N, C-alpha and C positions, 0 to 999 in steps of 0.2 A: 504494500500500500504506500509506504513512505517513498520507495524507489520510483513507483509510478508517478507520484506527485512531483518529484524532482524532474523526471523526464518530461512531464507535461509543462512544467515551468520553463525548462530549457527550450522546448519547442516553441513556446509562446515568445520567449525572449528572442530567439533566432528569427522568428517571423517579424517581430517589431523592428529589429535591426535591419533586416532585408528591406522592409517597407521604407524605413527612413533613408537607406542608401539609394533606393530607386527614386524616391521623391527628390533627393538632392541632385540626381542626374537629370530629372525631368525639368527642373527649374531652368528657364531660359537664361542664357549667358550672352550678354552683349558687351564686349570690351570696347571701351572708348579711349582715345588719346587723353591722358589724364594730366598732362602738364600744359597749362594755359599757353596758347600761342605756338606750341611745338608743331613742327612739320617733319616730313621724312628726312630733311636735311639736319634735323636736331640730333639724330642718332645714326650710328653705323649700321648698315644693313647686314654686316658680317660679324657682329660682336658676340652673338649667342654661341656659346661653346668654343670661344676663342681660346687658344692655348699658345704659349704659357700665359698665366694670369695671376701672378703673385702667389700669396699663401693659399688662395682658392684653387690653384692649379688651372682650372678652366673657368671661363666667365659664364655663369649660369643664368644670365639675364641680359638686359640692355641698359646702357647709360644714355639718358636723355638730357642733353645739355641745355641749360637755360640760365637766365640771370638769377643770381641769388635773391631769394624772397618771392620768386614766382609761385603762384598758387598751384597746389597739387590736389587733384580730385581722385577718388577711387576709380579704377578702370571699369569696375562693375559694381553692382549692388552687393552688399554683404554685411557681415558683422565683424567689428574690430575685436580681434582676439588678444592682441598685445600692442602696447605702445610703450616705448622706452628707449634705452640705449644698449647697443651691442658693440663689442670692441672693433670689429671690422665695418659694420654698417652705420655706426654712429647713432643718430636719432632715427629710429625705425618704427614702422607700423606694419602689422600682419593683419590681413583681412581674409576671412573665410567667405568665399563667393560660391556661386552655383557650381555644380558638378564636383563638389568637394575639393575645390582648388584654393590654395593659399596664395594670396597676392601680397608680395613683399616689396615694401617701399623703403629705400635706405638713403642715407646721407642727407636727410632732411635738416634744414636750418632750424625750423620750428615745427613742433607737432601741435595740431589744432583739432584733435579728436580725443575721445575718451574710450577706455576699454569697455567692451560689450555694447557700444553704440551701433545702431543700424545706420548704414551709410549708403548713399546713392551717388550718381555721377554729379549731382548738384552740390554735394557736401565738400567743403574744403577740409582735407585731413592734415595738411601741413604745407610747408614751403620748401622750394629747392634750396639745397645748401651744399656743403662739402665737409660733413662731419665723419667721424670714424677714420678709416684708412684713406679717405679722400681729402684729408686736411692738406692744404697746399696745392691742390689740383683745381682745375676749373669747376665751378658749381654745376652739379648735375643730380639727377635722380636715378638711382639704380632700381630697376624694376624686374622682378622675377615672378614667374607663375610656377608653383609647385603643386603637384597633385598628391593627395593623401593615398589614393588608390593607385598602385603601380600599373604602368603600361609596359609590360615586358617586351612587346614588339618594338619598342623604341631603343632597346639595347643595341649598341654597335661596338666595333673594335677600336674606336678612338680612345684617347686618354680619358679615363673616368667614364667610359661608355656604359658601364653597368648602372651608373647613377642617372643616366639619361631617362630611365623609366619613370623618374619622379619629376622631371622638369620639362616644361613646354616652352617652345620658342615664342616669346612675347612679340617679336618683330613681326611675325606673320599676322597676329591679331591687330597690332597697331597699324600696319599697312592697310589691312582691310578696313579699319575704321576711318582712316584718312582718305581712302578711295571712295567711300560711300557718301 
């Protein structure tokens, strides 16, 4: 009797988790250029997975160059999971967006959002800066899209290729948003 109750509870929990995962994937994702005034000329088209790239080994995102203090908006709707400082990223914000993807914004001059806030493309989450390992470099926003659910088909033989299953190329999404 006790064992059957545990199995029933585990089955229910599994179903709930699966439903939540599916709902997360069904939420529409529309990624927008999030640095005010930025164009395709504001970032390198080849910087994603560039090697060598300092302590990170490979560059797992894109650097969008802009004047210090330029407003930064979320690329997509989401929930702020973390705001604070990291040694390499300086002032950073992590946002959980649709499809279980974490959107990482680094080197911010100022953070203008709060933890667990629901944000949209109209919200200002911070301003472009050069904090963390970008001190002394031109002001820019480092932007990364990381998936919680691995995409094993993205693995390749390049440097850190196994880690690619967790990172998506943000340049593709930014170019699409600027073309529309």
